[in-house]
C-alpha positions in Angstrom: 0.0 0.0 0.0 1.4 3.4 -1.0 1.2 6.3 1.4 1.4 10.0 0.5 2.5 12.4 3.3 1.3 15.9 2.3 1.2 19.4 3.7 4.7 19.3 5.1 8.0 21.1 5.0 10.6 18.7 3.7 14.4 18.7 4.5 15.7 15.7 2.5 19.4 16.4 3.2 20.1 16.3 -0.5 19.1 19.8 -1.6 20.2 21.2 1.8 17.2 23.6 1.9 13.7 23.3 3.4 11.1 22.6 0.7 7.8 24.2 1.6 4.4 22.9 0.6 6.0 19.5 0.1 4.9 15.9 -0.1 6.6 12.5 0.4 5.5 9.3 -1.3 6.3 6.0 0.4 5.8 2.8 -1.6 4.6 -0.6 -0.4 8.2 -1.7 0.2 8.8 1.0 2.8 11.0 3.0 0.5 10.8 6.6 -0.7 9.0 6.5 -4.0 9.2 10.2 -4.8 9.0 13.6 -3.2 8.4 17.1 -4.4 6.4 20.3 -3.9 3.1 21.5 -5.3 0.8 19.0 -6.9 1.2 15.5 -5.4 0.6 12.1 -7.1 -2.2 9.8 -6.1 -1.6 7.1 -3.4 -3.6 4.3 -1.6 -3.8 6.5 1.5 -2.9 10.1 2.3 -1.6 11.5 5.6 -1.9 15.3 6.2 1.1 16.4 8.3 -0.5 19.8 9.0 2.5 21.9 8.1 5.0 20.0 10.2 8.7 19.4 9.3 10.0 16.2 7.8 13.7 15.2 7.9 15.7 11.9 7.5 16.1 9.7 10.6 19.2 10.4 12.6 22.5 8.4 12.4 24.8 8.0 15.4 28.3 7.1 14.2 29.8 6.2 17.6 27.9 4.1 20.1 28.7 1.3 22.6 25.4 -0.5 22.8 26.7 -3.1 25.3 27.0 -0.5 28.1 24.5 0.9 30.6 25.4 4.6 30.9 23.7 5.0 34.3 25.6 2.3 36.2 29.1 3.0 34.7 29.8 -0.7 34.6 32.3 -1.3 31.7 34.5 -4.2 33.0 33.5 -7.8 33.9 30.5 -7.7 31.5 29.3 -11.1 30.4 28.0 -11.6 26.9 24.5 -12.0 28.4 24.6 -8.7 30.3 26.0 -6.9 27.2 23.2 -8.4 25.1 20.5 -7.4 27.5 21.9 -3.8 27.6 22.2 -3.7 23.9 18.6 -4.8 23.1 17.3 -2.2 25.5 19.6 0.5 24.1 18.7 -0.2 20.5 15.0 0.2 21.2 15.7 3.5 23.0 17.7 4.8 20.1 15.1 4.0 17.5 12.2 5.5 19.6 14.2 8.7 19.8 14.8 9.0 16.1 18.1 7.2 15.5 17.6 4.8 12.5 21.2 3.7 12.0 24.3 3.4 14.2 28.0 2.5 13.9 28.9 0.6 17.1 32.5 1.2 18.0 33.5 -1.8 20.1 31.5 -4.5 21.8 32.5 -7.4 24.1 32.1 -10.8 22.5 31.2 -9.3 19.2 27.7 -8.6 20.6 27.0 -5.9 18.0 27.9 -8.2 15.1 25.6 -11.0 16.4 22.7 -8.5 17.0 23.1 -7.1 13.5 22.6 -10.6 12.1 19.5 -11.2 14.3 18.1 -7.8 13.3 18.4 -8.8 9.6 16.4 -11.9 10.5 13.7 -9.6 12.0 14.3 -10.9 15.5 15.6 -7.7 17.1 14.1 -4.2 17.0 16.2 -1.1 16.6 18.3 0.9 14.1 20.5 -0.6 11.5 23.8 -1.6 13.0 27.2 -1.2 11.4 29.3 -3.3 13.9 32.9 -3.2 14.8 33.1 -6.2 17.0 36.0 -6.1 19.5 38.4 -3.1 19.2 42.1 -3.3 18.5 44.2 -2.4 21.5 47.5 -3.0 23.3 48.4 -4.6 26.7 47.4 -2.1 29.3 45.9 0.3 26.8 42.5 1.8 26.0 40.6 -1.4 25.3 42.4 -3.8 27.7 39.4 -4.2 30.0 38.8 -7.5 31.8 35.4 -9.0 30.9 33.3 -12.0 31.7 32.4 -13.3 35.2 36.0 -14.2 36.0 37.8 -11.4 34.0 39.5 -13.9 31.8 38.0 -12.4 28.6 39.2 -9.1 27.2 37.1 -6.4 25.6 39.7 -5.8 22.8 42.1 -7.7 20.7 45.5 -7.1 22.3 48.0 -6.7 19.5 51.8 -6.7 19.9 52.8 -6.3 16.2 51.5 -5.8 12.7 51.0 -9.5 12.2 48.8 -9.7 15.3 46.8 -6.7 14.0 46.3 -8.3 10.6 45.1 -11.6 12.2 42.7 -9.7 14.5 41.2 -7.7 11.6 40.7 -10.9 9.7 39.0 -12.5 12.7 36.5 -9.6 12.9 36.0 -9.9 9.1 35.2 -13.5 9.5 32.7 -12.8 12.3 30.9 -10.2 10.2 32.2 -6.8 11.4 31.8 -3.9 8.9 34.2 -1.5 10.6 37.4 -1.9 12.5 38.0 0.2 15.7 41.6 0.9 16.5 42.7 2.3 19.9 45.6 4.5 18.7 46.0 6.4 22.0 45.0 6.4 25.6 41.7 7.6 26.8 39.7 9.3 29.5 38.0 6.0 30.7 41.0 3.7 30.8 42.7 3.6 34.3 46.3 2.6 33.2 47.1 5.2 30.6 47.0 8.9 29.8 45.0 10.6 27.0 48.1 11.5 25.0 49.8 8.2 25.2 50.6 6.8 21.8 49.6 3.1 21.9 49.4 1.4 18.5 52.4 1.8 16.2 52.5 3.1 12.7 53.1 -0.5 11.5 50.1 -1.8 13.4 47.8 1.0 12.1 49.0 0.6 8.5 48.3 -3.1 8.7 44.8 -2.5 10.1 43.9 0.0 7.4 45.4 -2.1 4.6 43.6 -5.3 5.7 40.3 -3.6 6.4 40.2 -1.6 3.2 41.0 -4.7 1.2 37.8 -6.2 2.5 35.5 -3.2 2.0 35.6 -2.4 5.8 36.2 1.1 7.2 38.6 2.0 10.1 37.7 4.3 13.0 40.5 5.4 15.1 40.1 6.3 18.8 42.8 9.0 18.6 42.9 11.7 21.4 46.6 12.5 21.6 48.3 14.4 18.8 50.9 11.8 17.9 48.2 9.1 17.6 46.1 11.3 15.5 49.0 11.9 13.1 49.9 8.2 12.8 46.2 7.4 12.2 46.0 10.0 9.4 49.2 8.8 7.8 47.8 5.2 7.9 44.7 6.4 6.1 41.9 5.7 8.6 38.4 6.8 7.6 37.6 8.7 10.7 39.3 10.2 13.8 37.2 9.6 16.9 37.4 12.3 19.5 40.5 14.1 18.2 41.1 16.1 21.4 44.6 17.3 20.5 44.1 17.7 16.8 46.2 20.5 15.3 45.6 22.8 12.3 48.0 21.0 10.1 46.2 17.7 10.8 42.9 19.5 10.1 44.2 20.5 6.7 45.3 16.9 6.1 41.9 15.6 7.0 40.3 18.0 4.5 42.7 16.9 1.8 42.2 13.2 2.5 38.5 13.3 3.2 38.9 12.0 6.7 35.9 12.6 8.9 36.1 13.8 12.5 33.6 12.3 15.0 34.2 14.5 18.1 31.8 12.9 20.7 31.6 16.2 22.7 28.8 14.8 24.7 31.0 12.1 26.2 33.3 14.7 27.7 30.4 16.9 28.8 28.6 14.1 30.5 31.6 13.1 32.6 32.1 16.8 33.5 28.5 17.1 34.6 28.4 13.7 36.5 27.1 13.7 40.1 30.0 13.9 42.6 31.3 10.5 43.6 29.5 8.7 40.8 32.6 7.9 38.7 36.2 7.2 39.4 38.5 10.2 40.2 40.9 9.3 37.4 38.2 9.8 34.8 37.2 13.2 36.3 40.8 14.4 36.5 41.6 13.5 32.9 38.3 14.9 31.6 38.9 18.2 33.3 42.5 18.3 31.9 41.2 18.1 28.3 37.8 19.6 28.2 38.6 23.2 27.3 41.2 22.4 24.7 38.9 19.7 23.3 36.0 22.1 22.7 38.4 24.8 21.4 40.0 22.4 18.8 36.7 21.1 17.6 35.6 24.7 17.1 38.8 25.3 14.9 38.1 22.1 12.9 34.5 23.4 12.2 35.9 26.8 11.2 38.4 25.2 8.8 35.9 23.0 7.2 36.7 19.5 8.4 33.8 17.2 7.8 32.2 16.6 11.1 30.0 13.5 11.7 27.7 13.1 14.7 28.6 10.4 17.2 28.1 10.4 20.9 30.1 7.6 22.5 26.7 6.6 24.0 27.1 4.1 26.9 30.0 5.9 28.5 29.2 7.5 32.0 25.8 9.3 31.9 26.0 9.5 28.1 22.4 8.3 27.4 20.9 6.7 24.4 17.6 8.6 24.5 18.8 12.3 24.2 22.5 11.9 23.4 22.4 12.2 19.7 20.4 15.5 19.7 22.5 16.8 22.5 25.6 16.2 20.5 24.1 18.2 17.6 23.4 21.1 20.0 26.9 21.0 21.3 28.3 21.1 17.8 26.2 24.2 17.0 27.4 25.8 20.2 31.0 25.0 19.0 30.4 26.8 15.7 28.4 24.7 13.3 25.3 25.9 11.6 22.1 23.9 12.1 22.5 22.7 8.5 25.9 21.3 9.2 24.8 19.5 12.3 21.8 18.0 10.4 24.1 16.8 7.6 26.5 15.4 10.1 23.7 13.2 11.6 22.3 12.2 8.2 24.0 12.4 4.8 27.6 12.7 6.0 27.2 10.0 8.6 25.6 7.6 6.1 28.5 8.2 3.7 31.1 7.5 6.4 29.6 4.3 7.6 28.8 3.1 4.1 25.0 3.2 4.4 24.3 5.9 1.9 22.6 3.5 -0.5 19.7 3.2 1.9 20.1 6.0 4.5 21.0 9.6 5.0 18.7 11.4 2.6 15.1 11.1 1.7 15.5 10.5 -2.0 13.8 8.0 -4.3 14.8 4.4 -3.6 16.1 5.0 0.0 14.4 3.7 3.1 11.5 5.7 4.3 13.1 6.3 7.7 12.1 9.9 8.7 11.2 12.2 11.6 8.2 14.5 11.8 8.9 17.6 13.9 6.8 20.6 15.0 9.5 23.2 14.5 12.1 23.9 11.8 15.4 22.3 12.6 17.2 24.5 10.1 16.3 27.5 12.2 16.7 25.9 15.7 18.6 22.6 16.0 16.8 22.0 19.3 13.7 21.2 17.2 15.2 17.7 16.7 15.1 17.0 20.4 11.3 17.2 20.5 10.2 14.4 22.9 7.0 13.5 21.1 8.3 13.6 17.6 7.0 11.0 15.2 9.6 8.4 14.1 9.1 6.3 10.9 11.1 3.2 10.0 10.5 1.6 6.7 7.5 3.8 6.2 5.8 2.7 9.4 5.3 4.8 12.6 7.5 3.5 15.5 5.3 2.8 18.5 6.5 4.2 21.9 
């Protein structure tokens, strides 16, 4: 049955302008059949949107669906616990307008397994681009003990380029679509510092070469300057966080087409966390980097680095319900226009995580995954955070 949505204002993320007096036709396969302004075609049923605003569903390019952001429990997770968390978080994401995610590291390849179940229609939520277990070093950001007895490890612990190549191949075999490399230390890891350089140039080169030869992307957790540089030289597809990125690296990112996924919300949530709720080492490291982090992201925006929206959802108090829209608001505060923030959560994100064939814009042939808002997001980005917005997946209204 075809459905025509009429009397709306349409931002399709392709024309980059709001189309007034618009309509959107959804075919019986749950795909966008056509869109336009003025006279609309006939359909089996018509829905009058009463002048509301339509935009593509959101994409979050950096999540950790295995985590519960409210209990800050990241170590000693069993696969069962991670799966329970993930199923809950996936439903929350979808009901708040997120129709696709790239998960950036999950214990026991939980994200890969759930992606397969989702494609069988057995799990509800946004489309998943999984990374499986991340690539780390002994004692580095990713060397977290997992399982009941702590004998499992969150990440693959590599000691050389050969280890890295083998680990990437393992994730390829399991079904990962992205490889997450931990190039530097991080705020949440207890044994290192943010600017520690962890993976070597040889390891990063091996990761990128192996992943790209199999149509996989590479996302680099890179907070320290040296790790950012090594990641860029290796040819990663995105820099995650990028706290100490410098202007020469920004220029290189623009030249190479490397995306930056800042996850400002992760930093802000730790900064705003209730006293005594998270370990002191996290708070200390977060305070050390916060000002320079936001300043450098502002410079990257000003220079024209392509910014993609990701939140690091699952980290302390970094929630799955409002995190994506909060990230968009933080990016606008840092210097983006509402248009840039919208593209970063739609078209640009879909291109980065290799979903642009189906997601990112509301053009003919793509999935009819869209939001209906009361206010214009091109005027005020906070319009996207509307609590009672309508969310459509495959042309069907998502029930709350």
